[in-house]
Every structure is written in C-alpha cells, then in structure tokens.
MARZARO-705148 format. One record per atom (N, C-alpha, C): x, y, z. Coordinates in pm, whole numbers, plus 50000, padded with zeros to 5 digits. Atoms other than C-alpha are relative to their C-alpha. Layout:
REM residues N
XYZ
...
END
This chain:
REM residues 615
500954996049933
444756656457006
499615014549988
500014990550019
443966690956886
499605002050141
500384989849877
443206716657173
498185002650039
501144993949948
439926726357294
499795010949995
500214988050003
438896757257204
498465009949960
501544992150011
435556781957220
500185003749847
500544993650191
433766785756878
499815012749984
500544985350060
433366819356704
498464999249990
501764996649984
429876836356740
499544990149860
500215006450087
429776829856395
500114985749928
499815014750023
430546794056335
498914994350111
500845004449957
428136789756604
498565000050003
501344993150050
425446807656462
499504985749869
500805004450130
425466787856147
500134981250048
500205011849950
425746755056353
498434997250020
501495002149969
422606763656548
498975000349923
500764999250135
420976772556241
499744982149919
500145011949977
421256733956168
498704992950017
501015006249891
418856725656449
498535007249923
501454990749997
416226756456378
499875002649851
500665001150174
416436760955957
500744987149935
499825017850051
416326726155821
499915004849823
500234997250154
414906743255470
499235015849987
501124986750007
412826774755349
498844999950109
501634996649881
409256768555544
500755001150087
499504996449917
411426767755798
500535013150080
499494988049982
412926800555811
498325010449956
501714995350029
408736812555697
499355000250150
500794999449867
407426798356007
500955003650142
499344989149827
409936815956277
499785013549961
500484984250073
409056848856058
498825002850034
501895001249978
405256839956049
499455005650160
500265003749830
405486832456457
500225013750059
499694984149922
407426866356530
499055011550003
501064988050059
404876886456321
498674999650065
500665003149914
401996868056519
500395006550177
499464990449877
403546877756849
500455014550046
500114979950000
403906916056776
498575003249960
501244993049994
400446916056732
499425007749867
500484996050145
399946918756339
498394997750008
501545001950040
396946925256195
499724994049878
500445001650111
397846918955840
501664993349983
498844999350060
400836898655712
500524993449898
500045000050090
402086890755397
501044993449989
499205007950055
404376864455231
500244997549868
499584998150191
406286866654913
501424987550016
498745007249987
408836838654807
500014999549831
499525005550145
410616827054474
500614985950017
499035010349996
412386796654391
499844986550102
500345008649891
410976776654649
500315004850092
499504997749846
412326799854938
501554999749980
498945003849979
415816792654834
500535012749931
499354985250050
416696828754647
499885007650054
500304993349945
414666844254817
498155001650076
501104999949920
411846851555070
499915009250106
500334983849928
409936883155254
499124997250082
501504995049967
407566885055538
499815011450125
500554987749930
405886916355641
498415001950058
501144998049931
403596924355880
499645014550047
500964988050003
401696956956039
499994997450156
500595002449811
402496947056423
501095012950038
499904991049950
404386968056679
501255007849977
499064989950018
407516974156544
501044998750086
499024996849871
411186980756723
500555008149931
499554988050006
413087008756776
501164994149956
498225002550092
417497007256626
500304991550137
499475007149899
418386993957006
499124984450042
500505009249937
415736969457007
500114988649895
499915006150130
416406956456616
501384994349986
498735003549961
419976951456710
500494991050082
499815008549878
419776932456989
498864981449972
501045015250023
416946907356845
501164989949917
499075008450061
420076897756641
500904992550054
499085008349883
422256884356937
499124988850052
500455011949987
421536849057015
499904999750167
500554998149886
419096842057298
499545009550081
500764988549997
417786873957269
498234999549993
501465001349984
414116875557402
498925010250047
500534995049914
411066891557511
498934992350055
501545008749980
408896862557550
499814997250167
499785006049891
410556849757895
501075007450055
499394991149920
412436862258188
500764991650075
499105010449941
413196831958379
499694983849984
499815014450029
413636792458375
498554997549996
500955007750007
410016788958498
498935000549913
500614993450141
408866809058220
499124987049912
499865011850081
409316777358033
498744988950028
500875007949956
406656758458212
498405007249924
500984995450013
403906785558095
500145006749877
500054987950114
404386795157742
498885001049914
501204996850050
401776815357583
500565010449825
499324993850152
404316829457262
500134986849887
499265009750109
405356813056951
501364999250006
498205001150002
409066820756950
500115006450167
499094994649862
410816824757293
501174998449997
498665006249971
414306811057274
501265010649958
498864992050050
416066838957071
500804996149926
499315005650076
417626819456841
499654998349821
500735000850123
415656819456518
500805013949904
499054988050079
417096855056370
501174997550016
498375004150013
420916849556459
500064988949916
499645012950009
420576815756354
499625003449814
500474992050125
418786830255991
501145006349925
499354990650088
421296854955927
501244997349983
498435003750030
424406837155968
499984986149842
499845008650111
423436814855651
499055006849895
501204995650063
421266838155450
500975015649954
499784988350005
421706872555306
498485011450059
501164999349941
419396889055552
499755016350022
499864986049995
417846924455557
498924999150140
501304992949913
415406939455852
499685009550013
500774987849996
413276967055840
499374999550069
500944996549864
411626980956133
499625013150083
500224987349974
409817008056268
498665001450136
501265000849881
407897011256611
498795011349976
501064988550052
404917034456637
500035011150015
499614984049967
406327065756834
501595003949903
499244994850082
409117064156536
499705007849875
500554992850153
409297091656255
500904992449906
499515004250113
411607067256043
500124983950041
499535011550016
412607031056017
501464996650005
498465003549998
415997011756070
500074984249866
499845012950046
417226988655840
501764989150009
498425007349964
420476960955892
499714991149874
499675010250071
421866941655628
501044992850032
498975012049941
423956909155725
500004990849922
499655011050082
425626886455493
500894986450052
499275012749927
426656850755618
500475002450124
499404995949887
426726865455962
500645012049999
499134989750042
428826894155866
499295017549997
500484986150006
427526930655944
500305007049902
499874994150107
427036948655646
500145016750028
500244985949987
425476980855729
498395001550096
501275000449952
422896995455952
499825017149959
500104988250028
421167027455835
498445001550016
501204997449955
417947045755883
499064999749870
501335005650106
414557038055590
498985008050074
501704997649986
411147050855514
499484986349997
500765008749975
408747026155626
498735003850077
500934997349912
405277022155770
500184990950124
500035009449906
404667005356112
500214986849999
500295012149993
405516972756158
501744998349945
498645008750018
408846949956057
499604992449869
499895008550118
409656935255725
501204991549989
498765008049948
412446910055710
500164989849855
499675005950125
413986897455377
501184990249991
498795009250000
416186866455319
500024995349883
500315003950123
417736859155012
501274990149991
498945008950028
420456833454902
500044988550097
500105012249913
419626807155184
500774988249983
498935008549989
422696785555249
501044998449921
498935001050072
424706801455021
501414997250050
498795003649929
427586801655298
500314986750067
500235012749942
426536766555380
500124993049893
500345007250117
426936749855056
499864983349994
500415016949921
426906712855196
498685005050047
501035004949952
423306720355337
499325008049913
501034991550135
422046741455015
499644982949893
500205004250123
422516710954794
498974986350012
500925010449969
420466684655025
498545006749987
501414991950021
417466708754961
499374990049888
500755010050112
414546692054759
499645011449906
500154992050132
413366707354399
498865012850064
500584983849916
411666741754403
498324997049998
501325002749985
408126724554349
499884994650161
500465006449857
408546703554684
500315012050117
499774992949887
410016732954896
498935012049968
501044986850005
407096757354757
499104993150055
501245009249924
404506729554845
500395002750179
499784998149848
406006733955234
499285010649989
500244986149991
405746768855235
498465005149963
501754998450021
402216768755086
499754994950125
500315006049910
401096743155332
500275006650175
499854994349898
402976761955619
499045013250041
500994989250000
401136793355539
498884999850067
501535003549979
397796779155514
499714991550159
500555006249867
398186762855872
500085012650101
500144985349935
398826798756038
498735007249975
501354991250035
396106814355838
498574993350070
501405002449948
393316787755969
500345003250189
499854998049864
394616795056330
500185011150052
500524990049968
394306827656320
499295011049875
501034994350090
391326838156121
500125016649988
500134986149979
391436875056254
501315006149958
499014992250080
394496880456071
500204998049850
500114996150147
394596891555727
501514991149911
498345004950043
397396868555517
499624999449855
499965004850176
398386867055189
501454991149956
499115009849996
400626843455021
500775002649830
499704999450113
402386853054687
501214994749967
499115010950079
404716831854463
500755006349876
499994992250115
406656855254227
499325006349985
501364993450018
404186875754066
498744996049995
501345003149922
401516854254144
499234997450141
500595002449903
399046854154423
499744985349981
500105010749992
398556823254550
498204996650078
501154999949951
395896829254810
499905013950096
499894984749940
394946865454971
498414998250066
501335000649909
392326859555283
499965010650090
500234985649804
390966890055493
499604994450104
499875008249905
390656885355788
498044995150066
501235001450012
387086865355865
499344994250187
501095000049856
384506863856156
500294982950053
500005013549970
384826821956179
500824993349923
498915007050047
386826793356066
499534994949886
500525003050061
384596780055849
500035009549866
499464990650102
385406811455643
500955000249940
498225006549985
388836807555672
500464991449894
499825010450106
388626771955515
499584999249862
500474995250137
386496784155243
500415009049884
499104994450051
388926810755147
500994990249918
498785006249988
392066783955200
499804995149883
500155014250062
390856752455043
498965001249918
500555003450101
388236758654856
498024995150034
500955002349970
384226756254879
499694986650047
500765014249932
384336714754898
500444992750079
499985004449910
386106710555131
499245005550149
500964994749823
384296736855383
498724987849989
501455006450015
380856715655263
500084989050090
499965016949983
382116681755376
500335004550193
499614999249870
383386696355752
498595006650061
501144998749931
380886703156044
500855005050119
499074993049861
382106725756379
499774988050092
500005005349863
382756711356702
500155005950054
499984992649930
382556721356989
500214992850179
500425004149852
383486704257361
500935003350087
499364999449879
384296712957707
499904990450093
500105009249834
385356690658012
501314996450008
498585002049951
388006682258232
500955007749972
498894991850022
389596714658175
500865000649857
499625003850160
390286708957813
498925004549904
500654996650115
388346724757502
500294994349911
499615002450117
388136712457185
499595002149899
501034993850072
386946730056896
500444997849882
499745000150135
387126737756537
499004988749877
500875003450083
385906718256246
500514981749958
500345016649994
384916679356196
499374996149872
500775000950122
384596658655863
498814991350033
500975005550002
381446644955833
499824986249966
500045017050005
380676607155836
499794999549841
500295006250166
381046593855457
501225010549913
499124993150038
383516618055382
501374996750037
498295003749956
387646606855360
500665005449889
499244995050135
390536618255170
501124991149994
499395010050023
393176594355035
501825003050138
498494996949889
396326611155252
499765007650119
500114990049875
396626628555588
500255014850029
500094985750012
397236663055462
499095005450063
500564994349957
394126675955586
499214995950108
500195007149877
394256657455915
501085015550064
499674987949919
395176696356095
499925000550157
500525001249875
395816695556459
500975013550079
499584990049894
396396727056704
499824997150114
499934996849903
397236729757030
500665013750076
500544982149959
396486763257199
500625008349911
499954994550112
396396778756868
501634996449927
499015005550052
399836759956773
500034989149895
499875012850079
400346740356462
500824989250030
499055007549957
401876705856583
499834990249908
500025012349994
402646674656488
499664986350097
500775005749907
400776652756726
499604986450003
500265013250026
400606613656745
498415000950113
500545005349902
398636613657020
498425007549935
500574996050109
395986636656809
499714993849907
500275006850162
396276619156510
499654985150041
500585014249961
395816582156692
498485001149985
501004996849899
393146595656891
498415006149850
500364994950119
391556610256563
499094990349910
500255016950108
391916576256327
498864993150081
500615009949904
390516555856624
498575002250006
501304999449986
387276577356658
499184993249862
500454999050134
386636574456254
500374982849996
499975017250060
387356532956297
498774996049874
501014994450067
384166532756176
499015005249899
500384984750044
383266560156014
500545003749837
499414996750151
385556559155728
500814991449972
499035014050080
386986533655479
501424999950004
498505002649968
390376513455563
501095006949891
498994995450087
393036529555393
499845018149936
500484981850034
391226570155371
500205007850180
499494993749875
391756596555641
498785007949945
501124987549974
388616620555778
501095014149989
499524986249990
389326657755720
499685010550130
500234992749865
389766678856046
500795014449970
499254988049955
390656711156157
500184999350140
500314999749851
391176705356547
500575011350085
499794990449936
391906730756797
499994994850151
500015005849868
392916719757147
500615010150072
499444987649939
393046748357415
500104989050153
499675010449878
394626729357721
501105010450124
499274994749922
396226745658055
501604998849936
499394999350080
399706754357899
501314994150110
498885008549961
401826740558175
499864986550014
499795016150024
400656704658098
499894993249890
499875001450116
401796706857768
501815003949971
498884997650019
405566705957654
500755002149871
499554993950178
406456727357345
501514999149969
498454996950054
410166726457400
500854992049964
499295010849995
410966688857315
501095000449818
499355004450136
412136699256939
500465009249961
499704991450043
414136721056810
499325010049914
501264991550121
411646736356534
498755002750098
501434994749926
408916734356796
498784990649907
501025009150061
407086705156555
498934994650090
500555012649882
406526680456841
499435007750115
500154996049865
405106687057177
499464984350032
500725009149947
404296665457463
499245001950129
500904997149928
401406661257688
500604993350135
499445002649873
402166657758094
499034988350048
501325013449955
398726633458089
499724998449867
500085009850132
398726613957756
498684997450008
501175008350019
396146591257835
498625008050027
500914992949948
394056617357976
499305006349851
500114993250122
394456639857691
499044990849865
500245011250079
393646607757425
498824998450062
500905009849969
390946594057607
498875012350015
500684993350038
389286628557592
499425004149871
499924996750153
389786635757227
499094988549964
500735013650024
388346599557160
498335004750033
501194997549976
385316607657330
499095009749978
500894985250077
384576642657215
500114996249863
500155006450113
385246630656865
498604992649982
501245006050020
382626603856896
498665002050010
501424995549935
379846621557058
499735010649909
500494994750071
380126648256802
499714991349860
500755004950109
379846618656498
499004994450021
501555004849997
377106603456639
498875012849975
500864993349993
375456635056676
499875007549828
500264994750143
376536643356280
499134984749919
500415010250044
375026609056172
498784998550049
501254997749955
371806615356329
499644992050063
500345010049922
372116590356600
499855004950142
500514998049869
370626599256964
500324989750120
499895011749925
371696580757260
498215000050038
501115004249987
368586564057346
499904995550135
500545006249842
366806553257702
499984984849981
500405013349999
367246522957801
499204994250101
500825002349939
364236502157896
500664988150085
500065013249883
364366480858227
499654984749911
500645008750014
364246445258117
499714992650080
500625011249885
361736422758264
500324985449997
499285013449966
362846390458422
498644991750048
501025015249939
360766353858450
500944987350032
499515017349992
361806320658588
499964990049896
500265011250101
362126293258325
500104988850047
500595010549956
360366266258409
500874983049994
499065010450056
362936240758289
501225001250084
498105001249930
366506253458440
499515010150128
500004995549889
365196274858717
500335012349985
498954987749947
367246305558647
498945009949893
500544986850046
365826343158557
500595001149861
499764996950139
365756348258190
499115012949953
500984985450005
364396379958015
498474995349961
500965002450024
360786378757972
499305001949862
499964999750081
358996371557650
498585005249977
501374996449996
356426393257508
498864994249947
500935013750103
353506372257393
499355011349904
500474993050129
352606401157118
500904995349886
498625004050117
355976388956929
499314986349956
500335017250086
354006350356867
498785006749914
501054999550059
350906369356734
500235004449869
499334994150096
353096388756502
500634991149914
499385009350119
355176359456368
499414985950034
500445020049990
352856327856415
500084994049868
499855008950122
353366302256130
499214998949921
501024999650073
350376310655983
500385012449923
499974991950083
351356340155855
501435002649891
499305006850095
354326326955617
499304993749892
500535002350070
354016316255320
500014984049962
499805012150040
353336279555203
501284990549959
499085005350086
355486275654954
501445005749997
498844990750014
359096282654950
500894999049914
499344998950110
361286294854697
501595001050053
498904998949954
364926289054663
500665015149957
498844984150085
367016327154626
501105000249956
498435000850068
369796331754429
500685007050035
499694989649979
371876354954617
501135004849917
498934993450041
374226377754423
501135007450043
498774994749936
377726389854501
499515016349989
500094988649938
377816424954655
500365014049888
499594991950109
379546438354320
499984991149908
500055010850115
379426424454007
501135001249959
498735002850087
382386408553845
499965002149819
499964996650119
383166424153517
501034993049895
498525005350089
384946401153259
500175008949907
499674992050149
384616425952983
500885008850013
498664996349947
386936449553170
500984993949965
498785008350005
389456424653109
500114997149821
500125002850142
388756421452707
500865004649913
499064995950045
390896445452625
501664997350033
498905008249986
393806426752769
500094988049910
499705014550113
395226401452511
501094990950095
499075009749938
397586387452776
498874991950117
501115010449880
394536374753031
498694992549908
501285006550092
392576347852869
498874999050089
501564998349978
388866349052861
499794986750055
500445008549924
387406323753084
498384999950004
501515001249969
383576310753118
499594987850061
500235015950000
383256281153309
500874991350002
499165011950024
385056248153259
500454999249814
499905001650118
384796248952886
499945010849934
499384982650067
386766280752721
500564997949885
499585000950082
388346286152449
500965015149967
498964990050029
391726315752425
499815004149899
499664994850151
391896315252066
499004993749900
500625008150062
389226305551821
500164997649864
499545001950163
391186301751507
500924986850088
499355009649952
393206277051729
498724980349989
500705012250006
392246239451676
499564989050144
499865002749843
392586228852041
499235010250072
500414988649851
390726239452342
501125000250093
499194996349929
393086254352595
499064997550109
500255010249886
392936233052907
500065010850128
499874989049888
391696256553219
501474993850092
499735002449894
393706254553487
499774993850149
500955004749924
391186256253735
498894991249980
501035003050033
388066238253763
499254999550181
500905007249912
385096226153966
500774986150083
499235012749927
385656197154242
500044984449891
500555009050059
384046174153977
501224995549894
499454994150075
386616183053720
501134989350026
498465005049944
389536158253686
501165001749889
498874995750114
391226174553371
500715011950020
499674988149956
392396205653594
501234995650086
498734998449875
395126211853831
499525006150115
500344996149859
393316231054098
498224993349975
501255005149946
390236216554230
498755006150074
500334992549861
387666239254423
499364988350085
500565003449874
386666224354755
498935005050055
501144995949932
384756246054938
500775014949962
499284983549947
384556284954992
498825001950095
500394999649916
383586295055296
500335017350074
499524982949939
384296331355564
499985007149860
499994985950139
383416354055246
500674997349934
498825000450122
386146352255063
500984991849938
498785010149992
388166325855113
499244987149953
500385009650067
387946294054910
501344994249949
499185008049965
389786262454914
500114991649853
499795010750158
391526239954614
500864990350074
499375014349970
392876203954629
500935004049846
498894996450120
396146206254364
500704986149999
499485007750013
398156180554272
501284998450114
499364998449906
400796189654543
499325004850131
500294995849867
398766198654852
498685006549971
500584992949964
396676225054898
499665014850048
499694984150016
395836261054821
498885006250058
501124990149923
394066287355023
499955015349937
499784990150098
392706312154794
498875011350044
501374989849952
391436347254882
499605008349874
500994999750090
388746356254639
499845019549976
499834985550000
388566396154715
501355006249882
498784992550068
392106401654637
500214997049904
500535002050196
391636383554320
500075012749911
500844994550099
389486403154191
500845013849987
499254994449966
391676430954313
500975006849862
498825003850113
394916421454107
499135002549857
500115000050177
392656411753792
499395017349967
499914987250034
391296448853809
500575015249981
499204982650017
393876471253872
501084996449869
499275005650171
396116448853542
499385005749903
500694993350118
393026458953339
499825010049984
499854980750029
392966495653430
501455001149990
498394998150029
396816492953408
500054999249851
499424996350151
396846483353048
499395010549938
500434987650057
394536514152987
500815014449980
499544992349985
397436534653038
501704995949911
498855002850045
400006516852780
500325004449876
499984986150104
401126542352512
499424988549851
500505006350110
399886514852242
499084997449983
501445001550010
396546513352327
499505014950039
500864988150040
393916536152218
498755000750122
501054995349882
391816550752539
499385005749944
500974990650076
388446560352431
499125003250134
500294990349866
386776585052667
497934999649964
501454998150025
382876586552757
499295011850076
500954990549964
380996615552791
499135002750124
500804998649884
379266626553089
498945006549976
501174993050002
375486633653121
499935013950004
499694985049961
376046666753318
501625000450063
498494993449978
379826682153328
499995001350168
499705000549873
381196678053686
500585016650051
499174985449920
382696712153861
500344995850095
499645002349890
385566711554040
501145008950024
499494989149913
387396736254280
501154993450047
499095003749939
390726733054348
501075013750094
499084984649948
393406755654554
501354999249903
498594990850123
396906772954363
500634985449953
498925009350030
398836743454396
499564988849905
500445012550077
396736712854277
499245009449848
500104994350112
395286738753990
501385005549907
499184997750099
398386749253874
500984986549917
499565016550055
399686708253862
498794999049907
501015000950092
396476703653675
500035005449914
500234992950159
397006726553393
501364993549960
499245008750079
400416709353328
499484985949973
500095016650011
399046676553341
498804998449874
501315001350164
396176680953065
500294994549919
499435006350078
397886672452795
500444983450017
499525013750015
399246638852932
498304990550102
501095002749915
395436633953131
499024995949871
500985000850118
393736639352775
500474983549937
499755014850081
395616607852656
499494989150070
501235013949916
394016584352925
499345001749968
501204997550005
391216595352828
498895010750072
500534989649974
390046624753015
499865015749941
500494986650079
388276658452909
500295010250097
500154991249943
389066686053124
499825015349937
499514988050089
388646722453042
499435014350117
499944990249815
389446754453299
498585008649994
500964988750018
386446774953389
499855010850043
499754987049945
387946798253556
501135001150113
499044999549918
390456809553835
499454983550100
499495013749891
391376774154044
498694994649951
501065005049987
388096763353893
500084989549841
499815007250104
387756733353629
498304990049980
501185007850027
385156711153426
500004991849954
499465014850078
385136673953380
499014996649870
501155005750141
383126666453033
500274985249978
500335012250058
384446633052983
500774990950084
499175009549899
385966602453148
500834987449940
499465016850050
388036568653038
498684992849994
501155008949989
385606544152953
500484988350069
499815007449864
387356521153221
499665004050129
500024994049887
386346543253483
498425005650066
501024997149977
382926546953620
499745016450027
500254989449960
381466578053578
499725006250119
500894996349853
379756581453917
501265004550063
498544999849943
383736578554042
501335005549932
499244993250033
385486599453815
501055011550093
499494989849978
385516631254005
501264995950106
499325007049901
386676610654326
501294995749928
498535005550046
389426593954102
501015012049945
499314987150039
390656629553964
500565007150146
499754993449886
390576644254350
501184985950080
498375011149937
393186613654457
501244998949930
499054995450053
395186617754161
500695013350056
499414989949983
395896650854242
500434999050166
499534997849827
396246650054641
501224987750021
498465006949996
398676619454535
501145009949979
499034993450070
400656639054309
500045013050121
499814987749949
400386670954568
500954994950137
499515006949867
401456648254852
501414996949946
498615002550011
404866636254635
500505009949925
499084986850048
405786665954539
499895005249880
500334995050125
403896677954226
501064997849888
499444999050109
406696663753999
499194992749876
500925006950084
405676653953676
499974980149943
500005014749977
405336619053725
498304991449940
501015002249995
401776615253584
499114986350013
500655016049990
401396575853495
500014995350136
500095007649824
403036567053859
498455006150064
501194995349923
400206591654035
498704992949969
501345002750108
397406581953775
499834980350082
499595011649934
398836541953892
499595000950159
500095004549836
398466549754269
498785000050058
501714996849998
394966564654206
499224987249984
500505010850051
394356536354033
499854985550112
500025012449855
395096511154371
499275003250071
500784997349877
392686529054541
498654995549951
500725003350024
390136528254299
499494985949983
500255018150025
390356489154234
499944995750135
500295008049858
390596482354627
499025001250124
501364988349974
387946506154724
499154989350026
500585006949955
385546481654912
498605004849969
501174994550054
382166483554746
498924995350102
501125003949878
380566463955060
500584995550089
499145011749884
381076449055390
500304987349977
499465015449943
381196415555346
499294995449826
500095007150138
381436396954950
499934988149965
500185011850051
380066365054825
500284996749881
499465008850158
380986346454521
499324988850021
500465012950024
379396316254362
501364990149947
498885010450056
381316283554260
500595004049849
499345000850094
381606292153917
500865014649950
498784986449985
383046333153981
501174994650036
498755001349958
385576316254205
500954994549927
499315003050059
386906297153957
500205005549847
500044990750149
386156324853635
501335005850055
499284990349943
388526343253872
501674995850037
498585006550007
391196318053935
500565001349894
499334999750132
391896312353563
500585010349936
499894983550048
391766348253511
501145005050087
498695002149908
394326351253809
501534999349963
498595011850080
396856324453677
500385008649879
499754987750170
396746347653305
500295011850068
500104988750016
397656379453488
502195001750010
498175001350001
401526391753494
500564999050180
499585003249890
401546392453878
499054993650077
501185006549947
398996364854024
500494995850131
500025005349894
400646366354350
499395012250144
500204988849902
399976398254541
499105011149944
501234991850052
396826421654544
500705012549949
499134990150052
397946458054403
500555004650116
499494991249886
398396469954788
501314987450075
498785006949948
401516439954833
499134987950063
500365015049914
399066414855003
500054986849917
499965009050037
399356378654944
498514995449940
501495002450035
396176365654716
499614988549998
500715015350006
396826326954757
501364992550080
498545009249955
399526303154961
499434984649991
499965012650051
399976269054892
500204988750134
499465014749878
400206235855191
500624990549932
499905012250041
402176213255024
499824989350118
500365010249995
401546178055067
501044994150173
499015002649920
404986174655293
500035007150126
500464994449868
404026196955546
498954995850104
500855009849886
400916175255645
500604988850045
499215009949930
403396145455632
500745002550109
499754990449856
405136169055878
499304996350121
500984998849891
402346170756116
499654989750054
500515009749993
401016138456078
501144988950075
498735010749957
404326121456137
500004985549916
500555010150077
403406096655846
500095004149848
500004997450150
403446094855486
497894998850002
501514998350031
400046106055354
499574989749883
END
C-alpha cells in the first residue's frame, strides 16, 4: 500500500472541478451568479461550439483591483461569508469560493477586471491551472471572463460531454432562467456571430417573458401574488386550459435563485390536478420568497437543489395559494353557504333537510310530456374508420358481415362478433363502466379496454402516414396560422422544413422567429395542427434537437392519439365489435401507444383453480 500524502493544489482543484464544473452550462452559471452579486446592470454571454471551445461572460459590475483579482483565484476565497453562522442566512448566489479556481484548473482561463476608482484594468491568464501572466490592460469598469478549451487538460471528462446542440440548449436555458429572475438587468446571449436574444431592462416580469419566450407564452400566463405565514409567492401562473407536453416551462425560484425543487413541482402539479390533462404540464414562473434561515441551499455542489426546513408547511402554502389563484382565473368565487333548514321526518323520526314546496310546483308530473322517446346516445368522440383506409394491413370491418377483399370468393370470417353469433371466436357479453367490455372466448374470458383500443388503431393509422412509400396529402388551411418561436425552436424548425414538407406540412418563414402554417397533413385535424407542431418542437428541443424528425413526430403523434376528447366515452356494441376486429389486425394489438395493456384474458383454468373443480 502506498503512503498517504497531500495532493498538490493543481490536482486538488481539478478534483474539485468535477463537483462544480460538470458541463459548459455549469461554468456559465457560476460566472453569471458572480456578475449578479457584483451589482451588474448589464450582462453579456457569448459561447461557441456549445461552450466547449469558448465561453465569455462580461458585466459592468463593481470590478476588482489587482490584489482582489489574484485572490479570487485561490480556493475558498470569498467576500460573501465571514463565519460559519453566515451559511444559515445566505443572501448571495456564489459564496463558497470554489468556482473560479476550479474552472481555471481545467481550461484556458482569462480574467480581465477594472474597479471603479482604477485608471486601468488587469489581465490574468491561467492555462490548465498554471499561471501564464499578469499584466495591465485597458477596459471599461466591470469584469470580463473568458473560458476556452474546457476540459482540454482532463480529456477523460471532455469525452463525456454531449453534442454541441445539447450543450448549447443547456446554456440557453440557463441564461433564460437568470434573465427571468432579474428583469432589471439587461441580458444578451450570443452564439458565435448570432444573437439569440437581447433583452433590455424591463419593469415587470411579463415583459421579460415576452422578450425571451415570445408572445404566445406570455398570453397564457397570469400574475399571482399571495403572502401568508411569513412567505410570499409571486410570479406568473398558467391560465386554466393551457398546458405543455413537457416540464420545460415549469420554472421555480427561491429567493431569486433558480432551483429544481420537488416540493414546488409536486405542489404545482397537485394544484392543477383537475385543471390540466393527464400527461400535460402547466406553464409557470413562480418566485417563492422565504426567510433564508428556513432554507438550505448548500446541499448540492452546484447549488441546483435545496431543502426546506419546514417542507410540509411550504408545500401546503403553495398548494393553497396556487389553487386560490386558479379559481380566481377560472371565474369561480367563493359563495356564501346558506344555512340548511331541518325538519323532523314523520316516518323515521330523524332530522332531515327541509324540502322547499316550490320544487313540487316546478317539477309536477303534468309538466312532463305524455309520450316518451328513446334517444340514442352517441359517443363523445366519433370513431373514424376512414382514417384506417390508408392502412392495407388493417382489414375493413363493418358489423358481422364484412369482406376485406372484394375479389376473393369467400368472405373473411370476423374474429369478433355479438353475443348471438356462433361463428366467431370472441363473443361480446356486455360493456360497462364507460370503456370496459367483456368477451367470452373458447378459452376463457377477455376483458377489453375500448379507449385504449381506439388509441392504438388511431396511432397506427397516423403512423402509416410517415411511411416513405406512401404519399402524404396536404390540406390547405382556410386561414393561415402564425407561429412565434424562440431562437432554438426556430433554428430547429428551419432545419426540419424539408422533412416536414414530406409528411404533409406547408410552412413559410414570415420573419425573425415567426412562421406561417399554410397547410397540414390530411390525417391531422386543421384545428389541432398548431398544437401538434408545438408539441413536436418542444419534444425535439427537450431531446436535444438532433435530426430525428420521424421519432419526434411520432412522439407528438402519440400525444395527439391519446388526448382525451371528453371526460367519459360511451360506445355502442357494434362500435366495440368493429374496434376489436380492427385492433386484432393491428401490428401491435396488445398495448396502447403509451405502453399500457389493451386487453387481457382470464383462461378457464384460472376459474377452475378458484372453484377447485372442473367447469
């Protein structure tokens, strides 16, 4: 066994860099936080190749004199805390003094800074932890830090970085988070020679959201401001009826610090439980202000997560505040509950609610028509067999008597039929509980979920529209739809336009980050074309934005196929039989597009085991 020895400072810094600097976005985060702590009114971020080859953060803050600039590159050197008790009441972003020495140990690091009272600035160059030079330079007041060739001195770490598109998306998302948290600061984000966004100082949060995310998101948000129990919840909350396919636009801040908080995330989703469809997420930009002694921001090396000292109290406050705001946005107001009058029942002798005599006058039997009519209830969504006509692998069925090939001499025997049909394998017994149906088979009993079967049939019909050997038709929209996107989604859409045209979309560029949808595929409802396209772009951005158009389109297609058009569906027996026959002709009749089972069989032997005798 080798002897124990103290590691050199350079090696210790590189090990510490593994905790603080995991990717280029982590470098940008530390530098942006230092700029905010320095009282900057303007912050400019520039990067190239996903931040791997070059990253610059420049501000007009207080700056540093030569001694302070050298001292900030030492480990555990900070101006934010003086004693251990200061950790209980942290008011600043960067406070541990590990970021700059860790970053400089794994990159070519250039620091330029000039204090307010200094006549010139100072430049410090460090390459892989080695000091190259310290010299004077001319520059305005503030600090400029350049990080080049990140992880070149640690190639093992560099090879685990993701693609340039993925790393760029992390930096862009991070810059947006801090720009939202500080609307009084002018933020600029530049990728290479292209300006992604330049947002001047804004008076309120909604203006900053409009500047960064666009008008479409800002219009579906409403302000929230609730104060109680020593906590304050502010920001913007999604209006009922608006939702997103991913969690990307669920943004949380605690004391102006962007965080990933399960407490806040679960509280938001629980409050929106009945206001957002299942599988969709409400957009929100929520700022929680709380006593800094009641929250611990030092539990994660990169300060991404935090812990509340009174977690249940915070969660209850958030749920109650968000629910109250949602009800106000929905137009629901708390009504005064009228006192219920009681009377004694002559038969039971118990006190029961008193019945208003006016009810009998309003609903007396003579007010009803003498003749009764049987009204056939239609399902809440219309089953479209025409959508399956383009799929040659799905046999067209219509009731019991059906032929899949008009040229064939013998009719194709259907597998599923009604309860009185002796020539089928599955006989429908009954359907109940909305989407559940029961079939008797030669081997047992089949329990069938109608809604899941519809989703599978619809999904495979949509999926066939993406086959290369099929020509996809387009239908022109009566009025073209305008779409406003952010910089990342706009760039991805421009790259994807040729492939989107192949699957039936007609999209024209209408200006910077503006597009116009002229036509959509024939299999897609024109009213849902814009929502489908937004789902497609958000899923693509969430997945890194690589050129996997068909994969992203199919994931968005799953969401379209599984969106619930009504709270409860009803199916007639003929529709259930037709769906079951079409399902058994699908490529995968066993699960819905989300992987849940469509039907399962209870064999006779299971009943014999339960009854302990032959049936």
